[in-house]
VEXGU-742191 format. One record per residue: residue number from 0; x, y, z of N, C-alpha, C in turn. Coordinates in Angstrom, 3 decimals. Last residue first. Example, Ala and Ser with C-alpha at 12.3 -4.5 7.8 and 13.67 -1.06 7.14 Angstrom:
2
<rec 1 <12.850 -2.250 7.080> <13.670 -1.060 7.140> <12.900 0.030 7.870>>
<rec 0 <13.190 -5.690 7.800> <12.300 -4.500 7.800> <13.200 -3.300 7.800>>
***
This chain:
217
<rec 216 <-31.823 6.328 4.871> <-31.855 5.060 3.983> <-31.633 5.897 2.508>>
<rec 215 <-30.367 7.068 8.217> <-31.194 7.515 6.734> <-31.044 6.267 5.875>>
<rec 214 <-28.680 6.347 10.146> <-30.385 6.640 10.713> <-31.063 7.004 9.102>>
<rec 213 <-25.932 7.732 8.683> <-26.542 6.937 9.671> <-27.874 7.302 10.105>>
<rec 212 <-26.191 8.195 5.129> <-26.156 8.748 6.377> <-26.569 7.902 7.302>>
<rec 211 <-24.529 6.048 2.837> <-25.598 6.884 3.298> <-25.471 7.272 4.595>>
<rec 210 <-22.664 5.167 -0.191> <-22.508 5.506 1.269> <-24.006 6.222 1.493>>
<rec 209 <-22.044 4.247 -2.736> <-23.332 3.911 -2.139> <-23.472 4.183 -0.424>>
<rec 208 <-20.181 5.083 -5.354> <-20.429 5.663 -4.084> <-22.038 5.127 -3.662>>
<rec 207 <-18.027 3.520 -7.513> <-19.403 3.583 -7.119> <-19.547 3.980 -5.934>>
<rec 206 <-15.411 4.861 -9.528> <-15.904 4.654 -8.048> <-17.518 4.761 -8.002>>
<rec 205 <-12.540 3.557 -11.670> <-13.889 4.282 -11.420> <-14.391 3.825 -10.002>>
<rec 204 <-9.854 2.604 -11.243> <-10.465 2.976 -12.829> <-11.952 3.925 -12.771>>
<rec 203 <-6.919 3.494 -9.722> <-8.652 3.378 -9.538> <-8.972 3.501 -11.175>>
<rec 202 <-4.423 4.230 -10.044> <-4.818 2.913 -10.286> <-6.306 2.476 -10.281>>
<rec 201 <-4.117 6.160 -7.251> <-3.485 5.890 -8.482> <-3.951 4.394 -8.666>>
<rec 200 <-7.061 8.086 -6.239> <-6.114 7.023 -5.778> <-5.423 6.450 -7.216>>
<rec 199 <-9.256 9.532 -7.196> <-7.663 10.157 -7.470> <-6.474 9.290 -6.922>>
<rec 198 <-11.227 8.333 -6.436> <-10.873 8.456 -7.940> <-9.579 8.894 -8.087>>
<rec 197 <-11.419 8.842 -3.899> <-11.186 7.485 -4.103> <-10.935 7.725 -5.449>>
<rec 196 <-12.189 11.726 -3.798> <-10.849 11.278 -3.406> <-10.383 9.964 -3.677>>
<rec 195 <-14.874 11.568 -4.581> <-14.022 12.207 -5.404> <-12.241 11.714 -4.822>>
<rec 194 <-16.099 10.224 -2.655> <-15.909 9.679 -3.883> <-14.935 10.154 -4.971>>
<rec 193 <-15.662 11.991 -0.535> <-14.964 10.549 -0.653> <-15.042 9.967 -1.801>>
<rec 192 <-17.254 14.011 -1.290> <-15.803 14.353 -1.284> <-15.001 12.873 -1.351>>
<rec 191 <-19.881 13.141 -1.083> <-19.295 13.171 -2.373> <-17.715 13.507 -2.669>>
<rec 190 <-19.557 12.741 1.710> <-20.068 11.634 0.849> <-19.266 12.088 -0.211>>
<rec 189 <-19.863 14.882 3.371> <-18.511 14.286 3.097> <-18.445 13.160 2.050>>
<rec 188 <-22.446 15.385 4.245> <-21.516 16.486 3.409> <-20.190 15.933 2.697>>
<rec 187 <-23.150 13.463 5.929> <-23.568 13.259 4.620> <-22.782 14.206 3.738>>
<rec 186 <-21.508 11.984 8.649> <-21.740 13.379 7.830> <-21.834 13.085 6.415>>
<rec 185 <-21.401 9.345 9.649> <-22.208 10.463 10.038> <-22.425 11.856 9.510>>
<rec 184 <-22.169 6.552 7.457> <-21.422 7.473 8.042> <-22.226 8.832 8.416>>
<rec 183 <-22.748 3.095 6.303> <-23.325 4.544 6.848> <-22.369 5.320 7.561>>
<rec 182 <-22.010 1.833 3.259> <-22.076 1.537 4.550> <-22.841 2.936 5.216>>
<rec 181 <-19.576 1.248 0.365> <-21.085 1.365 1.140> <-21.048 1.107 2.334>>
<rec 180 <-17.963 1.791 -2.643> <-18.171 2.250 -1.072> <-19.486 2.104 -0.676>>
<rec 179 <-16.152 0.275 -4.945> <-17.380 0.489 -4.607> <-17.289 0.671 -2.888>>
<rec 178 <-13.881 0.574 -7.908> <-14.198 0.742 -6.369> <-15.528 0.829 -5.848>>
<rec 177 <-12.371 -1.019 -10.073> <-13.545 -0.543 -9.889> <-13.842 -0.398 -8.357>>
<rec 176 <-10.175 -2.964 -10.396> <-10.005 -1.519 -10.505> <-11.334 -0.597 -10.081>>
<rec 175 <-11.645 -5.123 -10.291> <-11.111 -5.042 -11.702> <-10.804 -3.283 -11.594>>
<rec 174 <-13.120 -4.301 -7.690> <-13.131 -5.496 -8.495> <-12.598 -4.722 -9.827>>
<rec 173 <-13.059 -3.584 -4.223> <-12.519 -3.313 -5.482> <-12.580 -4.559 -6.352>>
<rec 172 <-14.886 -2.256 -1.314> <-14.575 -3.429 -2.292> <-14.008 -2.756 -3.775>>
<rec 171 <-15.123 -1.222 1.796> <-14.426 -0.813 0.652> <-14.408 -2.069 -0.233>>
<rec 170 <-17.527 -0.298 3.957> <-17.040 -1.368 3.254> <-16.465 -0.916 2.066>>
<rec 169 <-18.039 1.603 7.163> <-18.103 1.427 5.822> <-17.220 0.414 5.208>>
<rec 168 <-17.889 1.445 9.671> <-19.183 1.107 9.194> <-19.134 1.180 7.768>>
<rec 167 <-15.463 2.302 10.419> <-15.630 1.121 10.745> <-16.953 0.528 10.152>>
<rec 166 <-15.686 5.276 10.488> <-15.051 4.591 9.187> <-15.288 2.769 9.441>>
<rec 165 <-16.768 6.872 11.911> <-17.744 5.853 11.581> <-17.041 5.241 10.473>>
<rec 164 <-14.952 8.511 13.013> <-15.675 8.227 13.852> <-16.607 7.116 13.345>>
<rec 163 <-13.460 9.436 10.642> <-12.762 8.935 11.784> <-13.579 8.293 12.938>>
<rec 162 <-13.763 9.930 7.661> <-14.868 9.397 8.833> <-13.997 8.772 9.764>>
<rec 161 <-11.691 10.629 6.451> <-12.564 11.340 6.279> <-13.846 11.119 7.296>>
<rec 160 <-9.621 8.933 7.006> <-9.318 10.145 7.170> <-10.609 10.966 7.138>>
<rec 159 <-10.595 6.469 6.333> <-10.381 6.555 7.811> <-10.382 8.004 7.932>>
<rec 158 <-11.355 6.762 3.535> <-12.344 6.595 4.393> <-11.875 6.852 6.016>>
<rec 157 <-8.542 7.519 2.491> <-9.692 8.294 2.196> <-10.589 8.147 3.636>>
<rec 156 <-6.379 6.059 3.295> <-6.038 7.417 2.873> <-7.351 8.269 2.727>>
<rec 155 <-7.477 3.539 3.953> <-6.586 4.385 4.748> <-6.499 5.781 4.583>>
<rec 154 <-9.152 2.988 1.876> <-9.575 2.863 3.201> <-8.788 3.857 3.915>>
<rec 153 <-7.651 3.059 -0.319> <-8.858 3.911 -0.350> <-9.322 4.110 1.147>>
<rec 152 <-5.417 1.156 0.435> <-5.104 2.619 0.241> <-6.515 3.309 0.269>>
<rec 151 <-6.939 -1.120 0.385> <-6.329 -0.819 1.527> <-6.101 0.728 1.536>>
<rec 150 <-7.888 -1.055 -2.540> <-8.745 -0.982 -1.322> <-8.371 -0.619 0.122>>
<rec 149 <-5.548 -1.403 -3.747> <-6.375 -0.349 -3.939> <-7.260 -0.323 -3.016>>
<rec 148 <-4.599 -3.867 -2.945> <-3.947 -2.819 -2.687> <-4.703 -1.650 -2.656>>
<rec 147 <-6.529 -5.575 -3.902> <-6.484 -5.446 -2.583> <-5.502 -4.482 -1.984>>
<rec 146 <-6.099 -5.614 -6.669> <-7.403 -4.797 -6.194> <-7.309 -4.603 -4.563>>
<rec 145 <-2.886 -4.594 -7.748> <-3.748 -5.516 -7.171> <-5.148 -4.861 -6.567>>
<rec 144 <-2.116 -2.419 -10.419> <-2.141 -2.711 -9.096> <-3.424 -3.458 -8.630>>
<rec 143 <-2.333 -1.801 -13.136> <-1.910 -3.080 -12.873> <-1.949 -3.564 -11.306>>
<rec 142 <-2.570 1.106 -13.437> <-3.803 0.207 -13.579> <-3.506 -1.429 -13.293>>
<rec 141 <0.111 1.734 -13.511> <-0.629 2.015 -12.269> <-1.856 1.111 -12.032>>
<rec 140 <0.924 1.580 -15.910> <1.224 0.437 -15.038> <0.495 0.390 -13.789>>
<rec 139 <0.475 3.538 -17.943> <-0.411 2.618 -17.340> <-0.406 1.545 -16.557>>
<rec 138 <3.041 4.717 -18.057> <1.675 5.415 -17.430> <0.761 4.449 -17.109>>
<rec 137 <4.293 2.772 -19.875> <4.802 2.786 -18.515> <3.494 3.753 -17.773>>
<rec 136 <2.959 3.612 -22.304> <2.598 2.146 -21.775> <2.976 2.166 -20.205>>
<rec 135 <4.055 5.978 -22.960> <2.675 5.862 -22.755> <2.438 4.594 -21.835>>
<rec 134 <7.309 5.943 -21.028> <6.229 5.928 -22.285> <4.958 5.744 -21.907>>
<rec 133 <10.386 7.218 -19.983> <9.038 6.957 -19.669> <7.952 7.140 -20.926>>
<rec 132 <13.511 6.368 -19.146> <12.376 6.964 -20.168> <11.297 6.622 -19.912>>
<rec 131 <16.289 7.642 -17.277> <15.336 6.608 -17.485> <14.748 7.209 -18.776>>
<rec 130 <18.267 9.380 -16.545> <17.945 8.434 -15.657> <17.081 7.491 -16.204>>
<rec 129 <20.489 11.808 -18.253> <19.342 10.665 -18.492> <19.370 9.674 -17.513>>
<rec 128 <21.110 14.869 -17.182> <21.742 13.456 -17.330> <20.547 12.556 -17.384>>
<rec 127 <20.380 17.396 -16.467> <20.039 17.085 -17.864> <20.619 15.380 -17.911>>
<rec 126 <20.674 18.154 -13.771> <21.779 18.485 -14.631> <21.604 18.006 -16.191>>
<rec 125 <18.720 17.110 -12.447> <18.880 18.409 -12.678> <19.897 18.744 -13.451>>
<rec 124 <17.869 14.112 -14.721> <18.085 14.820 -13.488> <18.415 16.267 -13.663>>
<rec 123 <15.215 12.890 -16.711> <16.614 13.738 -16.878> <16.747 14.054 -15.313>>
<rec 122 <13.974 10.683 -19.295> <13.716 11.374 -17.779> <15.229 11.769 -17.398>>
<rec 121 <12.144 11.170 -22.294> <13.484 10.960 -21.524> <13.263 11.383 -20.143>>
<rec 120 <9.022 9.955 -23.120> <9.838 11.088 -22.713> <11.260 10.606 -22.092>>
<rec 119 <6.673 9.241 -25.937> <7.765 8.813 -24.608> <8.553 10.114 -24.180>>
<rec 118 <5.103 10.052 -27.880> <4.774 8.930 -27.184> <5.724 8.544 -26.041>>
<rec 117 <3.908 13.013 -28.437> <4.933 12.218 -28.433> <4.573 11.123 -27.828>>
<rec 116 <2.302 15.996 -28.648> <2.317 14.661 -29.434> <3.298 13.832 -29.743>>
<rec 115 <2.761 17.805 -26.689> <3.831 17.600 -27.825> <3.520 16.556 -28.819>>
<rec 114 <0.608 17.335 -25.181> <0.833 18.668 -25.732> <1.890 18.732 -26.849>>
<rec 113 <0.915 14.561 -24.318> <-0.186 14.773 -25.303> <-0.107 16.366 -25.888>>
<rec 112 <3.255 14.670 -22.846> <3.061 13.904 -23.939> <1.940 14.337 -24.860>>
<rec 111 <2.338 16.298 -20.868> <3.300 16.801 -21.614> <3.445 15.925 -22.902>>
<rec 110 <0.267 15.011 -19.775> <-0.211 16.150 -20.215> <1.070 16.661 -21.002>>
<rec 109 <1.808 12.757 -18.511> <0.704 12.499 -19.620> <0.315 13.600 -20.365>>
<rec 108 <3.290 13.727 -16.861> <3.957 13.301 -18.066> <2.705 13.188 -19.141>>
<rec 107 <1.143 14.830 -14.944> <2.351 15.856 -15.602> <2.881 15.177 -16.950>>
<rec 106 <0.248 12.481 -14.239> <-0.630 13.332 -14.955> <0.446 14.272 -15.586>>
<rec 105 <2.577 11.626 -12.693> <2.046 10.840 -14.044> <1.130 11.582 -14.604>>
<rec 104 <4.818 14.090 -11.533> <3.885 13.091 -11.540> <3.308 12.378 -12.732>>
<rec 103 <8.392 14.053 -11.106> <7.202 14.637 -11.642> <6.215 13.618 -11.507>>
<rec 102 <10.860 13.137 -10.472> <9.762 13.376 -9.416> <8.484 14.013 -9.853>>
<rec 101 <12.434 12.887 -12.800> <11.857 11.984 -12.046> <10.833 11.998 -11.003>>
<rec 100 <11.365 15.375 -15.346> <12.080 15.029 -14.224> <11.503 13.638 -13.605>>
<rec 99 <11.460 15.063 -18.962> <10.744 15.237 -17.590> <11.576 14.800 -16.497>>
<rec 98 <11.962 16.661 -22.279> <11.976 15.824 -21.158> <11.330 15.923 -19.888>>
<rec 97 <11.981 17.161 -25.515> <11.091 17.422 -24.609> <11.352 16.178 -23.317>>
<rec 96 <15.494 18.168 -26.722> <14.567 17.160 -26.441> <13.324 17.768 -25.473>>
<rec 95 <15.445 20.994 -29.165> <15.957 20.198 -27.853> <14.842 19.196 -27.647>>
<rec 94 <15.454 18.319 -31.647> <16.106 19.096 -30.526> <15.806 20.531 -30.290>>
<rec 93 <15.544 15.476 -33.339> <14.746 16.550 -32.986> <15.308 17.271 -31.372>>
<rec 92 <18.230 14.508 -35.244> <17.377 14.220 -34.071> <16.571 15.819 -33.891>>
<rec 91 <20.008 14.617 -37.486> <18.527 13.824 -37.686> <17.736 14.000 -36.394>>
<rec 90 <22.156 15.450 -36.658> <21.465 16.183 -37.917> <20.006 15.573 -37.896>>
<rec 89 <22.938 13.632 -34.748> <23.242 15.304 -34.487> <22.347 16.064 -35.373>>
<rec 88 <23.291 11.172 -36.255> <22.097 11.608 -35.102> <21.996 12.946 -34.899>>
<rec 87 <23.429 11.457 -39.741> <24.133 11.170 -38.273> <23.092 11.824 -37.256>>
<rec 86 <22.628 12.140 -42.211> <22.785 10.580 -41.731> <23.634 10.188 -40.388>>
<rec 85 <20.412 13.988 -44.159> <21.277 13.862 -43.005> <21.598 12.390 -42.849>>
<rec 84 <18.209 14.651 -45.899> <19.482 14.432 -46.653> <20.667 14.096 -45.670>>
<rec 83 <16.179 14.663 -44.194> <16.183 13.666 -45.248> <17.660 13.528 -45.801>>
<rec 82 <16.597 17.240 -42.910> <16.696 15.703 -42.088> <16.831 14.609 -43.017>>
<rec 81 <15.952 18.932 -44.854> <17.241 18.907 -44.323> <17.779 17.410 -43.594>>
<rec 80 <13.393 18.388 -45.137> <14.279 17.834 -46.362> <15.652 18.073 -45.796>>
<rec 79 <12.474 19.116 -42.609> <12.307 17.947 -43.107> <13.206 17.440 -44.183>>
<rec 78 <13.087 21.975 -42.836> <13.596 21.046 -41.736> <13.587 19.665 -41.763>>
<rec 77 <11.590 22.855 -45.063> <12.972 22.869 -44.987> <13.675 22.052 -44.053>>
<rec 76 <9.170 22.925 -46.455> <9.644 21.833 -45.552> <11.082 21.774 -45.382>>
<rec 75 <8.942 25.340 -47.705> <7.847 25.190 -46.889> <8.292 23.846 -45.969>>
<rec 74 <11.203 25.151 -49.048> <11.183 26.433 -48.166> <10.101 25.997 -47.219>>
<rec 73 <10.501 23.218 -51.036> <11.536 23.007 -50.276> <11.523 23.992 -49.000>>
<rec 72 <8.350 24.507 -52.165> <7.883 23.135 -51.384> <9.170 23.124 -50.442>>
<rec 71 <9.584 26.528 -53.721> <8.542 26.760 -52.569> <8.559 25.561 -51.664>>
<rec 70 <11.104 25.090 -55.443> <11.741 25.675 -54.309> <10.786 26.071 -53.447>>
<rec 69 <9.927 21.523 -55.519> <10.251 22.661 -55.967> <10.624 23.779 -54.944>>
<rec 68 <11.392 18.265 -54.919> <10.591 19.288 -54.583> <11.103 20.729 -55.093>>
<rec 67 <11.509 14.840 -55.939> <12.093 16.136 -55.894> <11.290 17.339 -55.926>>
<rec 66 <11.774 11.848 -54.354> <10.607 13.027 -54.671> <11.328 14.556 -54.746>>
<rec 65 <12.827 9.652 -53.692> <12.842 9.672 -55.150> <11.795 11.141 -55.458>>
<rec 64 <13.039 10.207 -50.767> <14.071 9.607 -51.345> <14.102 9.934 -52.950>>
<rec 63 <11.445 11.354 -49.067> <11.865 12.233 -50.080> <12.860 11.728 -50.713>>
<rec 62 <10.751 9.306 -47.512> <9.630 10.100 -47.909> <10.112 10.780 -49.221>>
<rec 61 <13.346 8.257 -46.432> <12.416 7.488 -47.370> <11.281 8.353 -48.218>>
<rec 60 <14.040 10.211 -44.794> <14.676 10.060 -45.853> <13.951 9.116 -46.828>>
<rec 59 <11.845 10.264 -43.049> <11.927 11.351 -43.898> <12.827 10.981 -44.851>>
<rec 58 <12.061 8.399 -41.308> <11.306 8.002 -42.405> <11.324 8.854 -43.418>>
<rec 57 <13.405 9.396 -39.049> <14.578 8.512 -40.221> <13.638 8.160 -41.214>>
<rec 56 <11.479 10.444 -37.667> <12.756 11.509 -38.425> <13.579 10.700 -39.172>>
<rec 55 <10.132 8.723 -37.051> <9.527 9.811 -37.865> <10.491 10.634 -38.555>>
<rec 54 <11.413 7.270 -35.384> <11.113 6.540 -36.533> <10.786 7.607 -37.470>>
<rec 53 <13.546 9.616 -33.680> <12.637 8.747 -33.725> <12.358 8.144 -35.254>>
<rec 52 <15.913 11.078 -31.472> <15.748 10.357 -32.970> <14.734 9.681 -33.055>>
<rec 51 <16.560 13.821 -29.476> <15.835 12.246 -29.784> <15.629 12.273 -31.016>>
<rec 50 <19.073 15.454 -27.646> <17.941 15.313 -28.718> <17.168 13.993 -28.576>>
<rec 49 <20.642 15.707 -25.512> <20.577 16.713 -26.508> <19.548 16.690 -27.477>>
<rec 48 <21.013 14.570 -22.174> <20.328 14.332 -23.378> <20.193 15.642 -24.237>>
<rec 47 <24.196 13.329 -20.900> <23.251 14.783 -20.933> <22.429 14.449 -22.434>>
<rec 46 <26.135 11.453 -20.296> <24.642 11.436 -20.301> <23.502 12.171 -20.363>>
<rec 45 <28.306 13.013 -20.182> <28.173 12.316 -19.039> <26.794 11.875 -19.187>>
<rec 44 <28.491 13.775 -23.526> <28.973 13.926 -22.184> <28.956 12.829 -21.387>>
<rec 43 <25.318 13.160 -24.907> <26.657 13.320 -25.197> <27.261 13.776 -23.529>>
<rec 42 <22.488 11.058 -26.668> <23.365 11.547 -25.417> <24.826 11.980 -25.723>>
<rec 41 <19.471 10.967 -27.460> <20.852 11.314 -28.187> <21.615 11.813 -27.046>>
<rec 40 <16.974 8.425 -27.289> <17.646 9.525 -26.951> <19.053 9.708 -27.615>>
<rec 39 <14.932 6.749 -29.716> <16.249 6.704 -28.912> <16.668 8.192 -28.596>>
<rec 38 <12.206 4.940 -30.813> <12.871 6.400 -30.708> <14.043 6.233 -29.932>>
<rec 37 <10.969 2.600 -30.597> <10.631 3.444 -31.738> <11.443 4.952 -31.718>>
<rec 36 <12.520 -0.378 -30.013> <12.132 0.698 -29.669> <11.855 1.563 -30.988>>
<rec 35 <13.772 -3.208 -30.252> <12.643 -2.875 -30.121> <11.948 -1.798 -29.629>>
<rec 34 <16.529 -3.381 -30.340> <15.886 -3.228 -28.782> <14.587 -3.001 -28.817>>
<rec 33 <16.861 -3.673 -33.279> <17.616 -4.954 -32.333> <16.752 -4.599 -30.601>>
<rec 32 <16.026 -1.398 -34.130> <15.374 -2.856 -34.659> <15.641 -4.044 -33.390>>
<rec 31 <17.390 0.471 -33.163> <16.172 0.647 -32.787> <15.427 -0.847 -32.949>>
<rec 30 <19.751 -0.339 -34.292> <19.784 -0.173 -32.620> <18.250 -0.273 -32.362>>
<rec 29 <19.592 0.140 -36.966> <20.049 -1.277 -36.289> <19.379 -1.137 -34.609>>
<rec 28 <19.135 2.742 -36.955> <18.150 2.007 -37.466> <18.163 0.654 -36.917>>
<rec 27 <21.592 3.561 -36.128> <20.499 4.149 -35.247> <19.182 2.867 -35.685>>
<rec 26 <23.325 2.752 -38.128> <23.235 2.228 -36.904> <22.151 2.757 -35.916>>
<rec 25 <22.374 4.027 -40.404> <22.250 2.682 -40.277> <22.429 2.176 -38.796>>
<rec 24 <23.296 6.850 -39.424> <21.758 6.446 -39.784> <21.437 4.977 -39.670>>
<rec 23 <25.869 6.955 -36.847> <25.304 7.111 -38.370> <23.765 6.397 -38.509>>
<rec 22 <26.330 9.024 -34.354> <25.839 7.625 -34.698> <25.208 7.764 -36.126>>
<rec 21 <27.330 11.452 -32.862> <27.791 10.890 -34.293> <27.485 9.592 -34.713>>
<rec 20 <25.725 11.688 -30.523> <25.576 12.525 -31.713> <26.305 12.102 -32.824>>
<rec 19 <25.100 8.125 -29.352> <25.671 9.368 -29.638> <25.566 10.393 -30.584>>
<rec 18 <21.890 6.863 -28.051> <23.001 6.799 -29.093> <23.632 8.238 -29.116>>
<rec 17 <20.259 4.225 -25.922> <20.714 5.732 -26.436> <21.580 5.577 -27.579>>
<rec 16 <17.997 2.793 -23.898> <18.855 2.535 -25.074> <19.039 4.103 -25.776>>
<rec 15 <18.182 2.380 -20.546> <17.766 3.186 -21.660> <18.792 2.891 -22.945>>
<rec 14 <16.587 0.876 -17.933> <17.599 0.551 -18.842> <17.324 1.398 -19.953>>
<rec 13 <14.425 2.134 -16.447> <15.706 2.424 -16.344> <16.635 2.116 -17.024>>
<rec 12 <11.160 3.203 -17.248> <12.050 2.141 -17.870> <13.691 2.756 -17.319>>
<rec 11 <9.093 4.461 -14.867> <9.935 4.738 -16.019> <10.826 3.465 -16.137>>
<rec 10 <7.479 4.300 -12.468> <7.133 3.787 -13.547> <8.033 3.691 -14.621>>
<rec 9 <8.808 6.033 -10.538> <8.132 4.738 -9.882> <7.815 3.863 -11.300>>
<rec 8 <9.508 8.486 -11.742> <10.503 7.373 -11.453> <9.934 6.150 -11.067>>
<rec 7 <6.947 9.677 -11.985> <7.625 9.256 -13.066> <8.684 8.004 -12.831>>
<rec 6 <5.160 8.669 -8.942> <5.767 9.607 -9.700> <6.685 8.961 -11.025>>
<rec 5 <2.139 8.307 -7.296> <3.242 7.770 -8.071> <3.757 8.904 -8.873>>
<rec 4 <1.554 9.926 -4.039> <1.131 9.737 -5.450> <2.310 9.097 -6.266>>
<rec 3 <1.514 7.741 -1.035> <2.105 8.706 -1.870> <1.622 8.834 -3.452>>
<rec 2 <0.742 5.659 0.206> <-0.322 6.919 0.403> <0.359 8.018 -0.453>>
<rec 1 <0.321 2.234 -0.547> <0.943 3.427 -0.657> <0.049 4.642 -0.560>>
<rec 0 <0.794 -1.248 -0.070> <0.148 -0.130 0.023> <0.806 1.286 -0.033>>
***
């Protein structure tokens, strides 16, 4: 059981596949294929992230391989055509890289991915050195928490906190991540709050609140 929100550090992949700025095109493609990843951070020095090369960056070479652009179209796609003619990571990468700190929350990571329309984020420390990588699938790991763990956390961090005098009259059941609260409590005004707080517990899919006030049905 945990009473602290999950952070990026809790779910990130710590073993990171990365390349150096001088990595050649074929080396990058081979690395991605061997490690079954769709993007790699580009690091220099003591692991400082300077960019990311994704499949989208590499596919530009194929897209413009036999397609000659006019001057206006070249200007419109200047960055893309430049990448299409490049063969080293430092020229192919998207830079600066969009990164996130290990202590960031999972909602922060999700919002950052959505805002930049990316599928993964390098996780870096205060100096910019890579610590791991977090992907969309990593953010879903919290939904794998056992139902018993979720029930214990909802009871401890929500029910016992809100209803110190009547918490023993409340039953918390969790089935496939869906929390059901039922029983009688003393303060009806806190019932909607209990449902809202239960929904904020990491890994909870939904909440059904059947709490009633003592002496009422």
